[in-house]
C-alpha positions as a printed Julia matrix, in Angstrom:
299×3 Matrix{Float64}:
  74.18   98.2    98.1
  75.79  100.63   95.44
  79.84  100.24   95.32
  81.7   100.18   92.31
  86.03   99.53   91.8
  88.25  102.58   92.82
  91.36  103.4    93.21
  92.64  102.75   97.45
  94.41  105.99   97.03
  90.94  108.26   96.71
  89.81  107.23  100.38
  90.16  105.58  103.58
  89.93  101.99  103.9
  89.77   99.56  106.98
  93.42   99.62  107.36
  93.65  103.47  107.3
  90.76  104.02  109.33
  92.01  101.53  112.38
  95.49  103.45  112.19
  93.56  106.69  112.33
  91.85  106.39  115.81
  95.06  104.52  116.97
  93.97  100.91  117.09
  96.74   99.64  114.19
  99.75   98.11  115.45
 101.2    98.51  111.72
 101.2   102.18  110.63
 100.54  105.45  112.24
  97.81  108.39  110.81
 101.1   110.3   109.33
 101.82  106.65  107.26
  98.1   106.84  106.44
  98.74  110.91  105.1
 102.12  110.07  103.55
 100.77  107.68  101.44
  97.66  109.24   99.99
  99.55  111.87   99.48
 101.82  110.09   97.31
 105.09  110.81   99.28
 105.59  106.93  101.04
 104.85  104.17   98.7
 103.03  101.41  100.5
 105.25   98.87  101.96
 105.59   95.65   99.95
 104.06   92.39  101.48
 106.22   90.06  102.89
 106.68   86.58  102.78
 103.81   85.93  105.42
 101.87   88.08  103.86
 102.29   86.74  100.35
 101.15   83.07  101.45
  98.05   84.43  102.92
  97.13   86.36  100.06
  97.47   82.76   98.26
  95.71   80.71  100.72
  92.59   83.55  101.28
  90.32   81.6    98.49
  91.35   78.25  100.18
  90.15   79.36  103.54
  86.9    80.74  101.88
  85.77   77.32  100.96
  86.86   75.97  103.78
  84.41   77.99  105.46
  81.92   76.98  103.29
  82.08   73.3   103.91
  82.0    74.24  107.74
  79.41   76.47  107.54
  77.18   74.24  105.22
  78.31   71.06  108.01
  76.77   72.91  110.78
  73.72   74.34  109.25
  73.02   72.05  106.64
  72.47   75.56  104.1
  74.61   76.31  101.18
  77.19   78.58  101.11
  78.37   80.45   98.46
  81.08   82.89   98.68
  81.31   85.75   95.57
  84.66   86.82   95.37
  85.75   90.92   95.59
  88.95   91.33   96.68
  89.24   94.68   95.38
  88.78   98.61   96.93
  85.16   99.68   96.46
  83.77  102.93   97.89
  79.67  104.09   98.6
  78.4   106.95   96.19
  77.92  109.23   98.86
  80.73  108.62  101.06
  83.67  108.57   97.92
  86.7   109.47  100.93
  85.12  105.77  102.37
  87.15  103.13  100.58
  86.76   99.09  101.56
  88.49   96.16  100.21
  86.59   92.93  101.45
  88.1    89.64  100.42
  84.44   88.56   99.83
  80.37   88.57  100.39
  78.46   85.33  101.84
  74.92   84.0   100.27
  72.99   81.55  101.42
  70.76   79.58   99.58
  68.1    80.3    97.77
  67.54   83.41   99.71
  69.61   85.23   96.77
  70.77   88.49   99.32
  74.15   89.07  101.03
  74.25   87.44  104.15
  77.71   88.44  105.63
  80.65   89.81  104.53
  84.09   87.22  105.37
  87.47   88.21  105.5
  89.71   85.03  105.36
  93.11   84.99  107.27
  96.18   82.89  107.82
  97.32   82.7   111.25
 100.99   81.55  112.32
 100.83   80.04  115.8
 102.83   83.07  116.9
 100.03   85.35  116.6
  97.28   83.01  118.01
  97.53   84.59  121.42
  95.65   87.71  120.13
  92.55   85.75  118.86
  89.96   84.88  121.3
  87.13   82.08  121.98
  86.3    80.98  118.35
  82.52   81.64  117.61
  82.78   85.56  119.26
  83.82   88.58  118.54
  87.2    87.84  120.48
  89.36   89.35  117.22
  91.92   91.68  117.47
  90.97   95.04  117.94
  92.04   96.94  114.4
  90.63   94.0   112.91
  87.31   94.25  114.65
  87.51   97.73  113.69
  87.72   96.83  109.84
  85.33   94.73  109.94
  82.94   98.12  111.29
  84.32   99.98  108.62
  83.23   97.64  105.48
  79.38   97.16  107.65
  79.05  100.76  107.46
  79.92  100.83  103.73
  77.87   97.6   103.05
  75.16   97.57  105.33
  75.76   94.25  106.3
  74.54   93.09  109.6
  77.53   91.15  110.31
  81.26   90.65  109.66
  82.65   86.78  109.78
  86.8    85.99  110.16
  87.77   82.73  108.79
  90.85   81.87  110.34
  93.52   79.11  109.45
  95.62   78.53  112.16
  99.19   76.71  111.72
  97.58   75.55  108.53
  95.13   72.65  109.71
  92.74   74.38  111.96
  90.13   76.75  110.83
  88.54   78.58  113.6
  85.43   81.57  112.87
  84.72   84.51  114.6
  81.88   86.93  113.98
  81.53   90.68  114.38
  78.1    92.01  114.79
  76.72   95.66  113.03
  76.91   98.26  115.85
  76.47  101.6   114.2
  77.25  103.69  117.12
  80.97  102.58  116.38
  79.96  103.24  112.89
  79.27  106.9   113.6
  82.32  107.28  115.1
  84.58  105.76  112.9
  82.5   108.07  109.94
  83.03  110.96  112.01
  87.02  110.72  112.38
  87.27  109.18  108.65
  85.63  112.33  107.23
  87.1   114.83  109.7
  90.69  113.61  108.71
  90.22  113.31  105.3
  88.89  116.98  104.87
  91.88  118.07  107.51
  94.36  116.73  106.1
  93.91  115.75  102.71
  91.91  118.27  101.35
  92.89  121.12  103.38
  96.98  120.06  103.47
  97.31  119.6   106.99
  99.99  117.26  107.58
  99.35  115.21  110.43
 102.2   115.22  113.54
 105.49  112.28  112.35
 105.26  109.48  114.84
 107.71  106.4   115.27
 107.76  103.01  113.1
 108.85  102.01  110.05
 106.71  104.11  108.02
 107.99  107.49  109.41
 111.56  105.84  108.89
 110.85  105.35  105.19
 109.06  108.54  105.08
 112.62  110.61  106.85
 115.02  108.23  104.15
 112.98  108.57  101.07
 112.48  112.48  101.58
 115.73  113.49  102.73
 118.13  111.33  101.43
 121.33  113.13  101.46
 121.97  116.22  103.2
 122.74  119.13  101.02
 123.66  122.32  103.29
 125.78  123.82  106.44
 124.74  123.64  110.09
 122.31  126.47  111.22
 120.97  128.0   114.73
 118.41  126.18  115.45
 115.39  128.22  115.2
 112.43  128.39  118.38
 110.03  125.19  117.76
 113.49  123.6   117.86
 114.93  124.33  120.88
 111.46  123.17  122.42
 112.11  119.63  120.48
 115.79  119.45  121.51
 115.02  120.14  125.61
 112.28  117.45  125.06
 114.75  115.07  123.18
 117.82  115.91  126.18
 115.28  114.82  128.92
 114.41  112.04  127.08
 117.93  110.64  126.59
 119.22  111.06  129.79
 116.11  109.42  131.03
 116.56  106.46  128.72
 120.72  105.93  129.67
 119.68  105.67  133.27
 116.9   102.87  132.48
 119.26  101.19  129.92
 122.04  101.35  133.33
 119.27   99.63  135.31
 117.91   97.13  133.13
 122.0    96.04  132.61
 122.27   95.44  136.31
 118.99   93.38  136.76
 119.82   91.4   134.08
 123.36   90.46  135.23
 121.76   89.97  138.63
 119.28   87.72  136.89
 121.97   85.96  135.35
 124.33   85.75  138.73
 121.22   83.46  140.14
 120.79   81.3   137.48
 124.76   80.74  137.48
 124.87   77.52  135.19
 121.01   76.57  134.91
 119.12   76.64  131.54
 116.63   79.42  133.37
 114.22   79.89  135.72
 110.49   80.33  135.21
 107.96   82.11  137.14
 104.01   82.57  137.34
 104.21   84.76  134.77
 106.87   83.54  132.41
 110.59   82.08  132.09
 113.51   83.77  131.34
 116.41   81.86  129.99
 120.35   82.14  129.48
 121.39   79.37  126.75
 124.41   79.08  124.76
 123.47   79.95  121.19
 122.47   76.61  119.48
 125.0    75.31  116.81
 127.04   78.58  117.67
 129.71   77.61  120.72
 131.67   80.25  120.28
 131.7    83.89  118.92
 134.02   85.04  116.77
 136.59   85.93  120.1
 136.17   82.75  121.04
 134.36   83.6   124.1
 131.66   81.68  125.39
 128.13   83.38  124.02
 124.75   82.64  125.94
 121.46   84.47  125.05
 119.11   86.32  128.04
 115.97   85.7   126.93
 112.68   86.8   128.75
 109.47   85.75  127.89
 105.83   86.61  129.37
 103.05   84.18  128.8
 100.76   85.33  126.33
  97.45   85.65  127.37
């Protein structure tokens, strides 16, 4: 396994490839292109991400203790947490948290990623001991295994600050082949040849537009033929959206009427509450304010 530290912007990492194949809940292929070409700065970590980063090595220590208790063998973690790439695939970057060695083998046994997962995200994870991890994380692990040729990748997941769960994703060369083919083709087309991907939705696209065009500097102009097609599509979507918004409001009002002065109603798939906002009896206009909240049961 030959690797060297690199600048993350010089290739596609695990979070990038999950966006390119459409599995990332956090960014799109357009966001990846904008970041790699220096037109969009990576989004700064939020408080939850910063706490997670601070806990990673603690979780790794807990992982070793748990695995040693299960197997009776000594586990050693070598911390990495920096972008690397393989010499023969310079466009492929990977940033593992750590590699795991079991004494006395003196060989890397697997890779490990350490996650601090809040209770509101726990429904995304399946049965501990399986490979039932969120799709975008499984995609990252397959990307890492294709780069390191390690046979498995473990996720050490700390739930709510006090409950460690371990998941294992095994190497699958068929999945790797698809990811590598799509990753290399995307890099050649959009980075080397410079073709801009189609812009999508999400915070990345909004930030790109704000930063690229912070103010208007020219007058209104006639729409081009391609722009007229876009405007026609937008008009149709607006009309459908307005109809759906009205239908949604009518249904909400009917449900509120059915709830009356109760807290809400429950059903097999979840519950709907209609409660006075806690700690705030009245709004500025002195009118009582009850929040309508629809919650589906997490699967």
